[in-house]
Each structure stands twice: as C-alpha cells, then as structure tokens.
C-alpha positions in Angstrom: -12.6 -4.8 -3.2 -14.9 -3.7 -6.0 -17.4 -6.5 -5.0 -18.5 -4.3 -2.1 -18.7 -0.9 -3.8 -22.5 -1.1 -4.2 -23.0 -2.0 -0.5 -24.2 0.6 2.0 -22.6 0.5 5.4 -24.2 2.3 8.4 -21.2 3.2 10.5 -22.1 4.2 14.0 -19.8 5.9 16.5 -19.4 9.1 18.6 -18.0 11.8 16.4 -14.7 13.3 17.4 -11.6 13.7 15.2 -9.2 11.2 16.9 -11.4 8.2 17.5 -10.4 4.9 15.9 -13.7 4.9 14.0 -12.5 7.8 11.9 -9.7 5.7 10.4 -12.1 2.8 9.8 -14.5 5.3 8.1 -11.7 6.5 5.8 -10.9 3.0 4.8 -14.5 1.9 4.3 -15.2 4.9 2.0 -12.6 3.6 -0.3 -14.5 0.4 -1.0 -18.2 0.9 -0.3 -20.9 3.5 0.4 -20.8 4.7 4.0 -23.5 6.6 6.0 -22.3 7.6 9.5 -24.7 7.5 12.4 -24.3 8.8 15.9 -23.9 11.8 18.3 -21.1 14.3 18.6 -18.7 14.2 21.6 -19.9 16.6 24.3 -17.7 19.6 25.0 -17.1 18.6 28.6 -15.2 15.5 27.4 -12.5 17.7 25.8 -11.1 18.7 29.1 -11.9 15.5 30.9 -9.8 13.5 28.3 -7.1 16.2 27.8 -8.0 16.7 24.2 -7.3 20.4 24.1 -4.5 19.9 21.5 -6.9 18.4 18.9 -6.9 21.0 16.1 -9.7 19.5 14.0 -13.3 20.5 14.8 -15.9 18.0 15.9 -18.2 17.4 13.0 -21.8 16.0 12.9 -22.2 12.6 11.3 -24.4 12.0 8.3 -27.2 11.1 10.7 -26.8 13.1 13.8 -28.3 11.4 16.9 -28.6 11.5 20.6 -26.6 9.1 22.8 -29.5 6.6 22.7 -30.1 6.5 19.0 -33.2 4.6 18.1 -32.4 2.5 15.1 -36.1 1.6 14.4 -36.9 5.3 14.2 -33.9 6.2 12.1 -34.6 3.3 9.7 -38.2 4.4 9.3 -37.2 8.0 8.4 -34.4 6.9 6.0 -35.2 6.4 2.2 -35.2 2.8 1.1 -32.1 3.4 -1.1 -30.2 4.4 2.1 -31.1 1.3 4.1 -27.9 -0.6 5.2 -26.5 -3.8 3.9 -24.4 -3.9 7.1 -24.6 -2.0 10.4 -21.2 -1.5 12.1 -21.0 0.0 15.6 -17.5 0.9 16.8 -16.7 1.5 20.4 -15.6 5.1 20.6 -16.2 6.3 24.2 -16.0 4.6 27.6 -19.7 3.9 27.7 -22.5 6.4 27.2 -23.4 5.7 23.5 -25.2 2.5 22.6 -28.0 2.4 20.0 -31.3 0.8 20.8 -33.7 -1.3 18.8 -30.9 -2.9 16.8 -33.3 -5.8 16.0 -35.2 -3.4 13.6 -32.3 -3.6 11.2 -32.7 -6.1 8.4 -29.0 -6.6 7.9 -26.0 -8.1 9.7 -25.4 -6.1 13.0 -21.7 -5.9 13.7 -19.6 -4.3 16.4 -15.9 -3.6 16.8 -14.7 -3.5 20.4 -11.3 -1.8 20.8 -10.9 -1.6 24.6 -11.7 -5.0 26.0 -8.6 -4.7 28.2 -10.4 -1.8 29.9 -14.2 -2.6 29.5 -14.5 -6.4 29.5 -17.5 -6.5 31.8 -19.4 -4.1 29.6 -18.5 -6.0 26.5 -19.7 -9.3 27.9 -23.1 -7.6 28.3 -23.5 -6.1 24.9 -22.0 -8.7 22.5 -25.3 -10.6 22.5 -27.0 -7.7 20.7 -24.9 -8.3 17.6 -24.7 -10.9 14.8 -20.9 -10.5 14.5 -18.4 -9.2 17.1 -14.8 -8.1 16.3 -12.4 -7.4 19.1 -8.9 -5.7 19.0 -7.5 -7.6 22.1 -7.1 -11.3 21.3 -6.6 -12.3 25.0 -10.4 -11.9 25.6 -11.5 -13.9 22.5 -12.5 -17.0 24.4 -14.5 -15.2 27.1 -16.5 -13.2 24.6 -17.1 -16.3 22.4 -18.8 -17.9 25.4 -21.5 -15.2 25.0 -21.4 -14.8 21.2 -19.7 -17.6 19.3 -19.4 -15.3 16.2 -16.6 -13.3 17.8 -13.4 -12.6 15.8 -10.0 -11.1 16.4 -9.3 -7.9 14.4 -6.1 -6.1 15.6 -5.7 -2.4 15.6 -3.7 -0.9 12.7 -2.3 2.2 11.1 -3.4 4.7 8.4 -0.5 5.4 6.0 -1.9 8.7 4.9 -1.9 10.0 8.5 0.9 8.0 10.2 3.4 7.6 7.3 6.8 9.2 7.3 6.6 13.0 7.5 10.3 13.9 7.4 13.7 12.3 7.1 15.2 14.8 9.5 15.7 13.4 13.0 15.5 16.0 15.8 14.9 13.9 18.8 16.8 11.0 20.3 13.7 9.4 21.8 10.1 10.6 21.3 6.9 9.8 23.0 3.3 11.0 22.3 0.5 9.9 24.6 -1.3 10.3 27.9 0.8 10.1 31.1 -1.1 9.5 34.3 0.6 10.4 37.6 2.0 7.5 39.4 1.5 5.1 36.5 4.1 2.6 35.3 4.4 4.7 32.1 5.3 7.8 34.1 7.9 5.9 36.0 9.5 4.4 32.9 9.6 7.8 31.1 11.1 9.5 34.1 13.7 6.8 34.4 14.5 7.0 30.7 14.6 10.8 30.7 17.1 10.9 33.5 19.6 9.0 31.3 18.6 9.9 27.7 16.7 13.1 26.7 13.1 12.4 25.7 10.9 14.7 23.6 7.3 14.4 24.9 4.1 16.0 23.7 0.4 15.4 23.9 -0.8 15.9 20.3 -2.7 14.0 17.7 -3.0 12.9 14.1 -0.4 14.5 11.7 1.3 16.4 14.6 1.8 13.1 16.4 3.1 11.4 13.3 5.5 14.2 12.7 7.1 13.7 16.2 7.3 10.0 15.5 9.1 10.7 12.2 11.4 13.2 13.9 12.5 10.8 16.5 15.3 8.2 16.1 13.5 6.0 18.6 9.8 6.1 19.7 8.8 4.8 23.1 5.7 2.7 23.6 4.2 1.1 26.7 1.3 -1.3 26.8 -1.6 -0.8 29.3 -3.1 -4.1 30.4 -1.1 -6.0 27.7 -2.8 -4.1 24.9 -1.3 -4.3 21.4 -2.2 -0.6 21.0 -2.7 1.8 18.2 0.7 3.4 18.9 2.5 0.2 18.2 1.3 0.2 14.5 1.4 3.9 14.1 5.1 4.2 15.1 6.0 1.4 12.8 4.2 3.2 9.9 6.2 6.4 10.6 9.5 4.7 9.6 11.2 5.3 13.0 12.3 2.6 15.3 9.7 1.3 17.7 10.9 0.7 21.3 8.1 -1.4 22.9 7.5 -3.8 25.8 5.8 -7.1 25.3 2.0 -7.2 25.5 1.7 -10.9 26.4 -1.2 -12.8 24.9 -1.9 -10.0 22.4 -0.3 -11.7 19.3 2.5 -9.2 19.3 5.2 -11.9 19.4 3.5 -13.8 16.5 2.9 -10.8 14.3 6.4 -9.2 14.8 9.9 -10.4 15.6 11.8 -8.3 18.2 15.2 -7.3 17.0 14.1 -7.7 13.4 11.0 -5.5 13.1 11.2 -3.5 16.3 13.2 -3.2 19.6 11.9 -4.9 22.7 12.7 -3.7 26.2 12.0 -5.0 29.7 11.9 -2.5 32.6 15.4 -3.7 33.8 17.1 -3.1 30.4 15.3 -0.1 29.1 18.4 2.2 29.1 20.7 -0.5 27.7 18.4 -1.3 24.8 17.8 2.4 24.0 21.5 3.2 23.9 22.3 0.2 21.7 19.9 1.4 19.0 20.9 5.0 19.3 24.5 4.1 19.0 24.0 1.8 16.0 22.4 3.8 13.3 22.5 1.2 10.5 20.9 -1.5 12.6 18.3 1.0 13.9 17.3 2.2 10.5 17.2 -1.2 8.9 15.0 -2.5 11.7 12.7 0.5 11.4 12.4 0.2 7.7 11.5 -3.5 7.9 8.9 -2.8 10.6 7.4 -0.1 8.4 7.1 -2.4 5.4 5.4 -5.1 7.5 2.6 -2.8 8.7 2.1 -1.3 5.2 1.9 -4.8 3.8 -0.7 -6.2 6.2 -1.6 -3.9 9.1 -3.5 -0.8 7.7 -7.1 -0.1 8.5 -7.9 -0.9 4.8 -6.6 -4.4 5.5 -8.8 -4.6 8.6 -12.1 -3.5 7.0 -11.5 -5.8 4.0 -11.1 -8.8 6.4 -14.2 -7.8 8.3 -16.3 -7.5 5.1 -15.0 -10.8 3.9 -16.3 -12.5 7.0 -19.7 -10.7 7.3 -20.6 -10.4 3.6 -18.2 -12.7 1.8 -18.7 -15.9 3.8 -15.1 -16.1 5.0 -15.0 -18.5 8.0 -12.5 -16.6 10.1 -10.4 -13.4 10.2 -6.8 -13.8 9.5 -4.8 -15.6 12.2 -1.6 -14.2 13.6 0.3 -16.7 11.4 -1.6 -15.6 8.3 -1.1 -12.0 9.1 2.7 -12.6 9.6 2.9 -14.4 6.2 1.1 -11.5 4.4 3.2 -8.9 6.1 6.5 -10.4 5.1 5.4 -11.3 1.5 8.2 -10.2 -0.8 10.7 -9.3 2.0 14.1 -10.9 2.2 15.0 -12.8 5.4 16.8 -10.3 7.7 20.1 -12.3 7.6 20.0 -12.3 3.8 18.8 -8.7 3.4 21.4 -7.4 5.8 24.4 -9.3 4.6 27.5 -7.3 4.4 27.9 -5.2 1.2 30.8 -2.9 2.3 28.2 -0.1 2.3 28.8 3.3 3.7 27.5 4.2 7.2 24.6 6.2 5.8 22.7 4.1 3.2 21.2 6.3 0.4 17.5 6.6 0.6 17.1 5.7 -3.1 19.1 4.7 -6.1 18.8 5.4 -9.8 20.0 2.9 -12.5 20.5 4.4 -15.9 21.7 2.3 -18.9 23.4 4.5 -21.5 24.3 3.5 -25.1 24.6 7.0 -26.7 23.2 10.5 -26.5 19.7 9.5 -27.6 20.0 11.3 -31.0 16.3 11.0 -31.8 15.1 12.7 -28.6 15.4 16.2 -27.1 16.5 14.5 -23.9 19.6 12.5 -23.2 21.9 11.4 -20.4 23.2 14.9 -19.9 19.8 16.5 -19.5 18.8 13.6 -17.2 21.8 14.1 -14.9 20.9 17.8 -14.8 17.4 16.8 -13.7 18.9 14.7 -10.9 21.2 17.5 -9.6 19.0 18.4 -6.7 17.2 15.1 -6.3 18.6 13.0 -3.4 19.7 9.5 -4.3 22.6 7.4 -5.6 23.1 7.5 -9.4 24.5 4.4 -11.0 25.2 4.5 -14.8 25.8 1.4 -16.9 27.6 2.4 -20.0 26.9 0.1 -22.9 29.6 1.8 -25.0 33.2 2.5 -23.8 33.4 5.6 -25.9 30.6 7.4 -24.2 31.9 6.1 -20.9 35.2 7.8 -21.4 33.4 11.1 -22.0 31.0 10.9 -19.0 32.4 8.7 -16.3 33.8 11.7 -14.3 30.5 13.6 -14.3 29.9 14.9 -10.8 26.3 13.5 -10.5 27.4 10.0 -11.3 28.2 8.1 -8.0 29.0 4.7 -9.5 29.5 3.5 -13.1 30.1 0.3 -14.9 31.6 0.1 -18.4 30.6 -2.7 -20.7 32.9 -3.4 -23.6 29.8 -3.7 -25.9 26.1 -3.3 -25.7 24.6 -6.0 -23.4 21.0 -4.8 -23.8 18.5 -3.3 -21.4 17.7 -6.1 -19.0 21.3 -7.2 -18.5 22.3 -3.5 -17.8 19.4 -3.3 -15.3 20.7 -6.4 -13.4 24.3 -5.1 -13.4 23.2 -1.7 -12.1 20.9 -3.1 -9.5 23.7 -5.2 -8.0 25.7 -2.0 -7.4 22.9 0.0 -5.7 22.9 0.4 -2.0 19.3 1.3 -1.2 16.0 -0.6 -1.0 14.2 1.8 -3.4 15.6 1.5 -6.9 14.5 3.6 -9.9 15.1 2.4 -13.4 15.4 5.3 -15.8 15.8 5.6 -19.6 18.5 8.1 -20.5 16.1 9.9 -22.9 13.9 10.9 -20.0 13.0 14.2 -18.3 11.9 13.8 -14.7 11.1 16.0 -11.8 11.7 15.5 -8.1 8.0 15.5 -7.5 7.4 12.5 -9.8 10.3 10.6 -8.1 8.6 11.3 -4.7 5.2 10.3 -6.0 6.5 7.0 -7.3 8.5 6.2 -4.1 5.4 6.9 -1.9 3.3 4.6 -4.1 5.8 1.8 -4.0 5.9 1.7 -0.2 2.2 2.5 0.5 0.2 0.6 -2.0 -1.0 -2.9 -1.1 1.6 -5.6 -2.0 3.3 -3.2 -4.5 6.4 -4.6 -6.1 6.8 -2.2 -9.1 5.3 1.2 -9.8 5.6 3.7 -12.7 3.8 6.6 -14.3 2.6 4.5 -17.3 1.6 0.9 -17.9 -1.1 -1.2 -19.4 -3.5 -4.1 -19.3 -1.9 -6.6 -21.6 -3.5 -8.9 -24.1 -1.1 -11.8 -23.4 -2.7 -14.0 -26.0 -2.0 -11.6 -28.9 0.9 -9.8 -27.3 -0.6 -6.3 -27.4 -2.3 -3.8 -25.1 -5.9 -4.0 -24.1 -5.6 -0.5 -22.6 -2.6 1.8 -22.1 -2.4 4.3 -19.3 -0.7 7.4 -20.7 0.2 10.6 -18.8 -2.9 12.5 -17.8 -5.4 9.8 -18.6 -6.1 8.6 -15.0 -6.4 10.2 -11.6 -5.7 7.5 -9.0 -3.4 4.5 -8.8 -4.4 1.6 -10.9 -3.2 -2.0 -10.6 -2.0 -3.0 -14.1 -0.6 -6.1 -15.7 2.7 -4.4 -16.5 4.5 -1.0 -15.9 6.3 0.7 -18.8 10.1 0.4 -18.7 11.3 3.9 -19.4 10.7 4.9 -15.7 9.7 2.7 -12.8 10.8 1.8 -9.3 11.1 -1.5 -7.5 12.0 -2.9 -4.1 15.5 -4.2 -4.2 14.8 -6.9 -1.6 12.6 -8.7 -4.1 15.7 -9.1 -6.3 18.0 -9.9 -3.5 15.8 -12.8 -2.4 15.4 -13.9 -6.0 11.6 -13.4 -6.0 12.1 -11.2 -9.2 14.8 -10.8 -11.8 15.2 -9.0 -15.1 15.1 -11.6 -17.7 18.4 -11.4 -19.7 16.9 -13.6 -22.5 15.0 -10.5 -23.8 18.2 -8.8 -24.9 18.7 -6.2 -26.2 15.1 -4.9 -25.6 11.4 -5.5 -25.8 9.1 -7.6 -23.6 11.2 -7.4 -20.4 8.5 -5.2 -18.7 5.7 -7.7 -19.5 7.9 -10.5 -18.2 8.5 -8.6 -15.0 4.8 -8.0 -14.6 4.1 -11.7 -14.8 6.9 -12.5 -12.3 5.2 -10.1 -9.9 1.9 -11.8 -10.4 3.5 -15.2 -9.9 4.7 -14.0 -6.5 1.2 -12.7 -5.5 2.5 -9.1 -5.6 1.2 -6.2 -7.7 2.2 -3.6 -10.3 0.7 -0.1 -10.2 0.6 3.0 -12.4 0.7 6.2 -10.4 -0.9 9.5 -11.5 2.0 11.9 -11.7 2.9 14.3 -14.5 6.3 15.7 -13.8 8.1 13.8 -16.5 8.4 13.7 -20.3 9.5 10.9 -22.6 9.5 10.2 -26.3 9.6 6.5 -27.2 12.8 5.1 -28.7 15.2 8.0 -28.4 18.0 5.7 -29.5 16.2 3.0 -31.6 14.5 5.5 -34.0 18.0 6.8 -35.0 19.4 3.3 -35.7 18.7 1.0 -38.7 20.0 -1.9 -36.7 20.7 -2.4 -33.0 24.1 -3.8 -32.1 24.5 -6.0 -29.1 26.8 -8.8 -27.9 28.6 -8.9 -31.3 25.5 -9.1 -33.5 23.1 -6.7 -35.1 19.3 -6.9 -35.7 16.6 -4.6 -36.7 13.9 -3.6 -34.2 11.3 -5.6 -36.1 13.4 -8.7 -35.9 14.0 -8.3 -32.2 10.2 -7.8 -31.6 9.3 -11.0 -33.5 12.0 -13.1 -31.7 11.2 -11.8 -28.2 7.4 -12.1 -28.7 7.8 -15.8 -29.5 10.2 -16.2 -26.6 7.8 -14.4 -24.2 4.7 -16.4 -25.2 6.6 -19.8 -25.2 8.0 -19.1 -21.7 4.8 -18.0 -20.0 2.4 -20.4 -21.7 4.8 -23.2 -20.5 4.9 -21.8 -16.9 1.1 -21.4 -16.7 0.7 -25.0 -18.0 3.3 -26.6 -15.7 2.2 -24.6 -12.6 -1.5 -25.2 -13.4 -2.0 -21.4 -13.2 -3.8 -20.6 -16.4 -5.1 -17.4 -14.7 -1.6 -16.0 -15.0 -2.3 -15.0 -18.6 -5.6 -13.4 -17.9 -5.4 -9.7 -18.0 -6.8 -7.4 -15.3 -8.5 -5.5 -18.1 -11.7 -7.6 -17.9 -12.5 -6.5 -14.3 -11.5 -3.0 -15.0 -13.6 -2.8 -18.2 -16.6 -4.3 -16.6 -16.5 -1.8 -13.7 -16.3 1.0 -16.3 -19.1 -0.6 -18.3 -21.4 -0.5 -15.2 -20.4 3.2 -14.6 -21.3 4.1 -18.2 -24.6 2.4 -17.9 -25.4 4.1 -14.6 -24.5 7.5 -16.1 -26.7 6.9 -19.1 -23.9 6.8 -21.7 -25.4 3.9 -23.5 -23.5 4.4 -26.8 -20.1 4.3 -25.1 -21.3 1.4 -23.0 -22.3 -0.5 -26.0 -18.9 0.0 -27.7 -17.1 -1.3 -24.6 -19.5 -4.2 -24.2 -18.8 -5.2 -27.8 -15.1 -5.5 -26.9 -15.9 -7.5 -23.8 -18.3 -9.9 -25.5 -15.7 -10.6 -28.2 -13.1 -11.6 -25.6 -15.4 -13.2 -23.0 -18.4 -14.6 -24.9 -19.2 -17.1 -22.2 -19.0 -14.7 -19.3 -22.4 -14.6 -17.6 -22.1 -11.0 -16.4 -20.9 -9.8 -19.7 -23.7 -11.5 -21.5 -26.3 -10.1 -19.2 -24.9 -6.6 -19.7 -24.9 -7.2 -23.5 -28.6 -8.2 -23.4 -29.5 -5.1 -21.3 -27.7 -2.8 -23.7 -29.4 -4.4 -26.7 -32.7 -3.5 -25.1 -31.6 0.0 -24.2 -30.4 0.7 -27.8 -33.6 -0.7 -29.2 -35.6 1.7 -26.9 -33.5 4.6 -28.2 -34.0 3.6 -31.8 -37.8 3.4 -31.4 -37.9 6.6 -29.4 -39.0 5.0 -26.1 -35.7 5.9 -24.4 -36.1 9.7 -25.0 
C-alpha cells in the first residue's frame, strides 16, 4: 500500500478507547498519514454505556473539537500541508457527533456506518452529505443506495495485534464477553446455557477481552438484529472456537462455512452443539484454527481500509463481494476434507514441528545437531530428524529430544530430506532448520507469529533477499540486525524458515527435488509462492546464530545419491536448471512479471526517503543502480534527472 503513504487522511470520530474507529486508525497509520479530528467522549457516557472496565484513558484527538465540529473553520486554521486528501467520518456514538460544513472540504468526503441495524433512519438522513458511503451491515445496502448510489459494503473485522491468540492454556469451557440486557434473547440463551454447561462471563475490553476468548475452549456469540458483529471476527482471530447463530442477510453464510470455520447453533440445539464441540477436541481445534486463518487472510481492519482506499482514491469500482472475500480468505488453505484426512495422529496435535536434515556433526561450525537439540529442549514442538547418513543415525536416533526420525541409506540432499521430514510432521506450522544453527525460543515464537499474522504469508524466516533472477544473484540481502520491521522479499534463506503445512498438503507448494543436493531450492520456493499469489517475508528477530556451510566448507566434494560433486559444480548445474525452469514457466504462463524482483519498488521507496532527508549522495548512488536496471522506467528517469540537478547545485555551491 505504498501508493497511499503520501496521502493525508482526516479521520473523524468521537474519541474513546474501544470505538471501532481506533482499529481503523491503527490500520490507516500503517499505510498513510492520519490526522484525527473530533471530540472526546463525555464522562457521563462511561456509566451510561457500562464502560467502567475500560482501563485505557480517553485521549484527545489531533484536532480536538466540539460535538458540532465546523470543518470550514478547522480547514481554515490548518496549514496547507495538513489539508486532507480524504475525509473519513466513522460512526462512533449513537448520534450526537456530526461535523458541519462538510462542503468546505476539497477532497472526497467519506463515512463508515457500523450500526445501520440500529440507526437506519438516521443513516438515511446523513448519507447524502458524503461522496462515498461504506456500511458494515450488507442487509441495508439497497435502501441506502436509494439515497446515495455510491454506497458500498465493508464488513467489520479484527485487529490481530489486539485480538490474536493470547495463550494456549484453556481455563473455561465456554466464555462470553459483552453487554447483557435484562430480558433480552442474549440473556435468556446465556442463562439456559449456563444451567447446563458452566460459562465464564465478564464485561471487559481490548486485550482483557481477547485473553478470555483465548482461554475459552468455545466462545459464545449472539447477533442483534442480524448483525455480523465485531465479536464474530474477534473470536475467530483469537484461535478459539466460535459458537454463533446465523445473522441472516449479513453475508455470514457466504464468508464462512459452518462446521468448517465455526460452529453454528439454533436456539433449539444450543446445548447439543456446545457439548459436541467440547467433547471432540480435535474437531474443535481444527475448526478454530481454520477460522483463525480465514480472518487473518482477509478480514483484518488493514484489509478493510485498503479496500476503502482502493475505491475512493484508486478508482476501484466496488468493494470486495462476499464471494471475493471468501476466495481471498481461503487462499492457500487445503479443502477441509483433504486437510483433515486421517493421519493416525495423536489426540493432541503438536503446535509446531521442526524438520532437521543431518549429514554429519557440521565440522566447520561451532554449532551442530547436538547443540541444536539442546536449544530445543525447552521449546515446545515435535522434532523430526532426517538422517542422511546411517552412521550418525545409529549414534543419535535414541536422543530424548528427537520425536521421530527417518534414516536414509545415503545422502539424498536438502530438498528431498525436507519433503521426507514434512510428510512425518503432524502440525500445521513447520520449521525447517539447518543442523549447524543456534536458535532461541523467542525467535521461534517471532517467526510463528509472523507466519500466521502477515498478509498471505506462506513462508517466513529471519533472513532473505531481493533476487536478481536474470543474473542469479542478490540485489539486496537482509542479514540479522539490518532491518526493523517485516519485509516482503523474493526468497527466504534456507537455514531457518517456517511454512504452512497445508500448502504442501494441497500441492500448492513443494520442495523441488531436482536441486539436489543443495543450492537454489529457496529461490525456487520463493517463485512457487509468488505463482500462488502468496508472499514470503523476513522477520526482524535476533535470537539465532548461523555460519554458512557448516558441512560444505569441510568437504572437498559433496556425496549424494551415489555420486560426488564439488560445491562449484553443483552451483553451476543448479543455476542453469533454475533459470531454464522459471524462464520456461514465465513464458508458457505468460507471466513475465514472475521474474521481476520486488527490489525495484523497495529501492525506489528508499530513494524517495533519501531525497526527502537530503542525503543526495546516497540517493545518487542508489539511483545509478536503478537506472542501470530500469533505464526506461519513467519514475526512475525523473528521479535521475532531479538528482543530476541537485548534484550540480552542490558542485557549484548553490545547494549549500
């Protein structure tokens, strides 16, 4: 979403910590400049809305206003550089705050209405004041379009940083967090449920709410006026099983499949459905895990604001339909009947698995399989070792930290060993580790979190690169300590990475055995991931150490499958194989962009940053690289001309 990073959004709402607008603000700040505009929630609302449990203070927004903010006056007082490219008003109270003189804004005026199931008549009156209207409740789309044809459906969502899994320890059979009104259907259902199965109930918010969700085996939800509510997405994000009724007309039955992604109840079978999932742990946890992956793939607030911006600023004709959202959410996931096929697995499936190919004791490194197994002593997860030498297998196969092992009669190479080990694993998160690696539990946790939270992530690791596929080299390598936030890359380095097993189960991905015994298998995997419209990321984590070629540096030749070659010979052979394979695929599939590195966009963004910061010398060096690779690119040529002028000024003294 770098195309919007120079855009200024005025985000208008009533400030209090638990309003939906706060989640949208967090998402927008990741991709553009945001200035918040609006009043603070009056103290009397705290008791009226039963918000006493909110721990976070109410903070003033960037532009603190009254409940009748005059946009003409605010615009006049604001410096020109702060004027908005888009004004977004988000419904955040039941009436009371609505800005006036919206016509004074010389930008698209947008609103997001999240309670049309409660405030439809008010919404019908105000939508005419906006250029674009987005609503959370699809059932009212046609009525609102009669007043403003530019009205779009934008469902509610989750924030993985707030609502993601907080603990794997389950303390409650069934949990519920929310408001319960005396005499309501919700109160009656909860009372009926609690009379048969203990329910843990609390009225809390944000991380406290998410913690209760995570601590519950099953989380109850009830829709008011057929609203596909925030809790629906938030519970799914927590990784616990969602037990929900059907919000008819909301799109729920098109976005999610009951029995696969969540549990559906009717009033008459609430107890039976609850007991079924409580009694069947494996089905419950698989359903919960799948539901979690769906919302992380397509139903976060970052997804929502991206869709909104694409419509308002990017010329997109329509927000994603239910069918499109469903397709995006299941991208890379196996069909349930395939993913859940019987594997003779134990009752409790391990949370993660580690696959470690071992040929020897890594004589050229201070780390080896013994030190790695020591590292993993207190790290939860199933350890699968693929021994590429029977002798070392005989010495180590009874090691207490090895859960499963496979003995190959001779070295089959890295990618084949990965495939063999992967087929033995029993979890959906699979780590591939070199034996000559030192790794901490913190780094394992960092990578696992990244794999399941980053958009369309298929593979993550601590190091990786932008690849020059034409010359089979790196444009830029991300080493430890050289970056501070996740970066989408062309390929992740193979000494430590983790993948989603389901992508291999459904044959979306595979480790290419042709690259035996080593080299180029990571780049090949990176391009497979791109072919599937998925992504590879490097994660900023430092709790690991690795020295390249702990085995290869000690060998003159590498034995595998009954032959021997030098490392140089293998590199030459596999480089030719790699380029032949992927040039052929790109040509046959008419997807020449497959071989275009992500480095160009990354480098151009860095170039703009260097120019903005006044580092003209560094900018010129980077621009020289860009112009040598992309001589016909209009943006690169424009930057090159600008830098030539700047350098000329500095040489003549005008730039001092």
